[in-house]
Structure formats: C-alpha cells, structure tokens
N, C-alpha and C positions, 0 to 999 in steps of 0.2 A: 700089269704090274703085280709082282709076286707079293705074298704076305709080308715077307721080310723087308721088301722095298717100301711097302706101305707103312710098316712100323717105323722104319728109319725116317721117312718123311714126316710122320706124326711126331716123332721125338724132336726132329729139327724145328718143327712148327712150335712145339711147346717151349723149346729153348728160346726161339726168337720172340715169342710172346712174353716170356718171363723177362728177357733182356729189355724188351720194349717197355714193360711195366716199370722195371728198375730205372730206365732212362727218364720216364715220365715222373716217377716219384722223386728222383734226384733233381730234376728240373724244377718240380714244384717246391721241394725243400729249399733249393737255392733261391727261388723267388721269395719264399717266406723269410729266409734268413736276411736277404737284402732289405725286405720291407721292415723287418725288425730293427736292423741297424739304422735305417732312415728314421724310424720312430724314436729310437734312443737318442739320436743326434738332435732331433726336434725337441725331445723332452729336455735335453741338456741346455739347448738355447732358451727354452721357456723358463727353466729354473734360473739361469743367469739373469734373465730379464726380471723375474720376480724378486730376486735378491737385490737387484739394482733399485727397485722401487722403494726398498726400505733402507737404503743407504750403503749397501755392500757393493764393492767393485770386484768383479770376478772375471778373470781372463783365462782363456784356454789355449791361445795360439791356434795353429792349424790342427785339425782333428783327423787322424788316419784310422781306418777301420780294417780289422783283420780277424783271424780266429776261426774261420770256417773249417769244419762244419759244426763243431761241438761247443764253440764259445763265440762270444762277441768281444773283441778287444778294441777298446777306444784308447788311442794313444794321443794325449794332449801334449803338443810340442813345447808350450811355454805356459804352464799353469801358474796362476797367482790369485791371491785373495787379500782384500783390504776391508777391514770392518768399519762400521760407522765412526769409530773413535780414532781411526787413522793407523791402527796396528796392521801390519801386513806380512804376508809370506809369499815368496817367489821361489819356485822350484824348478828342477830339471824336468825332462820329459817324464810324463806320468802315464803309466799303462794301467787301465782299468779292465780287468778280466772278469767277464760275466758269464758263468756257466748257463747254457741255454735251458737246461732242465733243473737248475737250482739258482734262479736269478736273485734270490734274497741273500746269497752268500758270495758277494764279489770279492775279488783279490786285487790288491793294488801294489804296484812296484814303482819306486822312484829313486834309484841310486844316483848319486851325483852331488851337486852343490845346491844347498838350500840357503836362502837368505831370509832371516827373521828381523823385521824392523818394528821395534816398540816405539810409539810416538814420543818424540823428544829425546831419543837415545840413538847412539850409533848402531847401524845395522850389524847383525851377528851373522857371520858366514860359517855354515856348517857343511863339512864334506863327509859323505857317507858312501862307503863302497857297497854296502848291502842295506836296503831299506824296503821293507814290505809290510803290508797290513792285510788282515782278513776281517771282513765285516759280516755281521749277521743282523737282519732286520725282521720285524714282524709288523702287525697292524698298528703298534704304538710307536714305530720308528726304530732307530738303532738300539739294539739290545746287547751287542757284544762287539768288542774291538780287541784284536790281538795285533800288537806291533812288534816287529823284529828289526833291530838295528845292529850292524856289525861293521867293525873297522871304521869308526868315525873320528872326526877331529873338529875342534873349535879352537882356532888359533893354535897355541902350543899344547892344549889339552887333548888327550887321546882317550878313546873308548874302545875296549875290546868287543864287548857284546852287551846288548840290552834287550830284555824281553818284557813287554808290558801287556797285561790283559785287564780290560775294564768290562765288567758285566753288569747289566741292569738286574736288580733283584726284585724290584716292585715298579709297576707302571703308574704314572700319574703322581700328583702330589701326595705325600705321605706324612704322617705325624713324626715328630722329632725322635721317637723311640723305635721307629721302624727302619730297618736297613733298606736303602734305595739303590745303592751301587756297591759293587765289590771290586777290589783292586788287588792285583798280584804283580809284583815287580821283581825282576832278577837282573842284577848288574854285575858284570865281571870286568876286572882290569881297567879301572878308570885312572888314567894317568893325568895328574893335575900339573899345571904350569908351575915352575919354580917361583915361590913367593914366600918371603920371610914371615908372612902372617899365617901360613899354613900351620895347623895344630901339630901335625905329625909329618910323616914322609910324603912324597909326591904320588904314591900309589895306593889307591883303595882297592884291595884285592877283590872284595865281593860285598854286595848288599842284597839282602833278601827281605821282602816286605809283603805281608798279607794284611789287608785292612778292608773295612767297609764303611761307607758313609751312612750316618743316621740322619733321617729327615731329607727334605728336598731342597735343592738349590735352584731357584727360579732363573729364567733367562734375564737378559738386560745387562746394564753396566756391572762390571765385576764387583766393585765396592758396594753398590746397592744390593746386589744379590747376596753377597756374603753377609752383609749386615742383617738382612731379613732372615737368613738361615741361622745366624748366631742368636738373634733375638727369639727365634722359635725353639731354641734349645738344641740345635743341631751339633753333632760331634763326629769325629772320625775315630772309630774303634780299631786300634792296632792289635791284631790278633797275634802277629809274629813279626819280629824285627831282629835281624842279625846284621852286624857290620864287622868286617874284618879290615881294619885300618891300622896296620902294624905301627907301634907295638900293642895297640888296643884291640880287643875283641869283645864285642858286646852283643847280648841277646836278651830279648824281653818282650813285654806287651804293655799296653796302656791306652790312654784316652787323650786325644788331641782336640782342642777347642780354640776359639778366638776370644781375646779379651775386648774391652771397650774400644781399643784402638785398632782392632782387627789384627793384632799380633798373636802369634801362637802361644798357647798355654798347654803344657804337657804334664800329665800325671802318669807315671809308669813305674814298674818294678823290673829291674834288670840284673842279669848276671854279668859281671865285668871281669875279664882276665887281662893281664898285662897292665894293671892299673899303676903299679909303682913306676914301670918304665914310661908309661904315658905321662905321669905327673912330672917325672924328670925332664921329659921332652918339653912339656908346657913351661916348666921353670926356665929351661935354657932359652926358650923363645921369648920369655918375658911376659907370657900370658898369665902365669901364676907367680906371685912373689916367692922367693926362696924360703922365707919364714913360714908362709902359708903352706908351701909344698911339704915342708917337714912336718907340720902339724897334721896335714891330711894323711900322710903316710903313717904317722904314729896312731892316729885314730882308727883308720881303716885296717891297719895291719892287725889289730886286735880282733877285727870282725871277719877276717878272711878265713875261708875253709877250703881244703883241697877238693877239686871235683873228681869225677870218676877216673880221670887221666892223671891225677896228682897235681894239676896246675892250681895255683892259688886263685881262688874265685871269691869275689865280693858280691853278695846279693843285697841290693840296696835300692831305695827309691831314686829315680832319675826324674827331675822336674824342670820345667821352664815356667817361670813366674816373673812378670814385668821384664821380659826379655833377658832374664838371667838364668843361665843353665847351672843347676846345682846337683851335686851327688850327695844324697842324704842331707845333712845340715850344712854342708860346705858349698859355698858359692864359688864356681869355677871362673866363669867369664860372662860378659854381656854379648848378646846376639845383635847383629845389625837389624835396622828397621826394614820391614817388608812394606814396599809401596805398591798398592793395588791399582793406582790410577795410571 
C-alpha cells in the first residue's frame, strides 16, 4: 500500500471515529434530555399533590413533551387552578418552554379562551389571541414576571395590547418604608362596552403606570393579608401615571393606601388637560350637577396655565377620601365599594 493510500485510509478512519463519537454524544444527550423531561413531569405531579394537601385543586389535562434539543416544552392540554376559597381559573392549552441551559427563565404561552370564576359570581370569559409570560426565579422564588396580552376581549369590551412587568425589589418580609415589589403597566386601546354610566367615551387610548409596593403583603386570605399590610403602614407609591381617556388627559404621581374599610385612599398631584370638556361630559351624563359644573369651571379656569404645547393645563391635587374622588377642593363623584372577599 502506497503512502498516499495509507494517508487516505487514515483520514477515513479519523472521520469514522469522529462520526462515531458524534453519534455516541447525540445518543447520550438524547437519553439525558428524555430523563430530564421525565423528571420534570414527575416534579409537576409532585407539586400538584403538594398543593392538593393544602386545599388547592390543580388540573393539567394530558401533558405532551417536545422541544428537543435545546428546550423542554411541556404542553398542558387543559390547565386549571382552584384556590381553597373556591376562586378558579380554567385556561386553554398552556405551553411551558424551559431552556435547557437557562431553566430559571421559563416562557409560557396560552392564547385562547380563559375562564375566571370568583366564588359567588358569574364566570368571566376572556378571549385572547396573544397571551405570553416570561418568568425569572432565584433562590427566593419568583422575582420577575413579564406578561403580554394582545387582541383580547371580555364580553363586549376589547383590549388592543397590555404589557405588565412585576419585579421583586427585596426578598423576604420588609418594613413598611422599604420597596418590596415594582410594577410597570402599559395599556393601549381599551374599548369599553356601551354603558350610560361611563364617565367619558368608550375608548381609553392609553394608560401608563410605574409604581412600587412599600412593605410586604403576606400570604393567606386576601382581606386578612391586606389588613395586616395596611396596619403595618404599607402603601403603593405611584411614580408615574398617565391616562388618555378623551377628552381628559391626566398625568401625575402620588401615594395609594387603604382606609379602615380597605377602600383606596389617594393623595396625588396631577396635571390635567381637557378638564372643561371632561366636566361638560360628566354634567351631560348626570355625574356632576350643572350648577356644580359651572362652579368648577369658574374656579379652575382661573388656575389653568398653558403647557409647552399651549394646551390649558391644571396642576392640582387629585385625592380619594371616603371613596369620594376630588379635584382640589371640588368633590366629583363617589367610587363603588371594593369587595375583597
């Protein structure tokens, strides 16, 4: 055998050896991936059993596994949750995407029809064309949630898009003056159902909110947890709020708390544009009496100043006290009671 022939055989041997190693590695990786999926399914079953022991009812339907080679995708055909109080959620097929090399950052997708049932009330059917969430966890549990909803509807109400991010700022119980969770909300094109009780038109063009929670809210029944948080001095600090609900445009910041009846109390300073048009709309709908509307326009007309775009703007305290919303010294209307049970 010539030297060139020997070199050719040697090269072929190396290639065969390399291919063989690849096959072995691929086979080993496949076995590891399968073992991991079986472990995750067993963990899911164990978690469902643990929750059942403390009064939760959790269903998954059939569970399909996919995502090889870089992910594990668990698709739950009929997910549902019912808490010990009887409140429940039933969803469409839910896909949980877990990156193999970043398992603490799963991605969830659940477009379709969601049913929320609050005990003692009629179920709410929510249809969403786009519904996804990204989670992040660490040694203290969940520390970041990002939720995206698009093209949703609840009855005759319509939602263009909603983005929500909730991020933990401090682990464990904290004092009332320490931020524990941060929130960022962006909402666009919320179409409300026709209702004569609506303050303004049926379309809220946009809402932007940045806020953080001061103090810790413990687990357990909602009413009990909120009472303890309130008694400890907990508040929600609103760093930025803007609402475009024509004819009204509002922006400001403030502090939200709960009163002795667990109803919201608000102290804030806001810039309001379109106030005269808004007062006229409230007067036409009967929310504000015509004589009060005239007095409000007279008082606030003297206080308005043009903003940088020339629009008449009123900078004034906006408050909620004893469920009454007031602009400066003028009481506008009473808010409905919030029931936490």
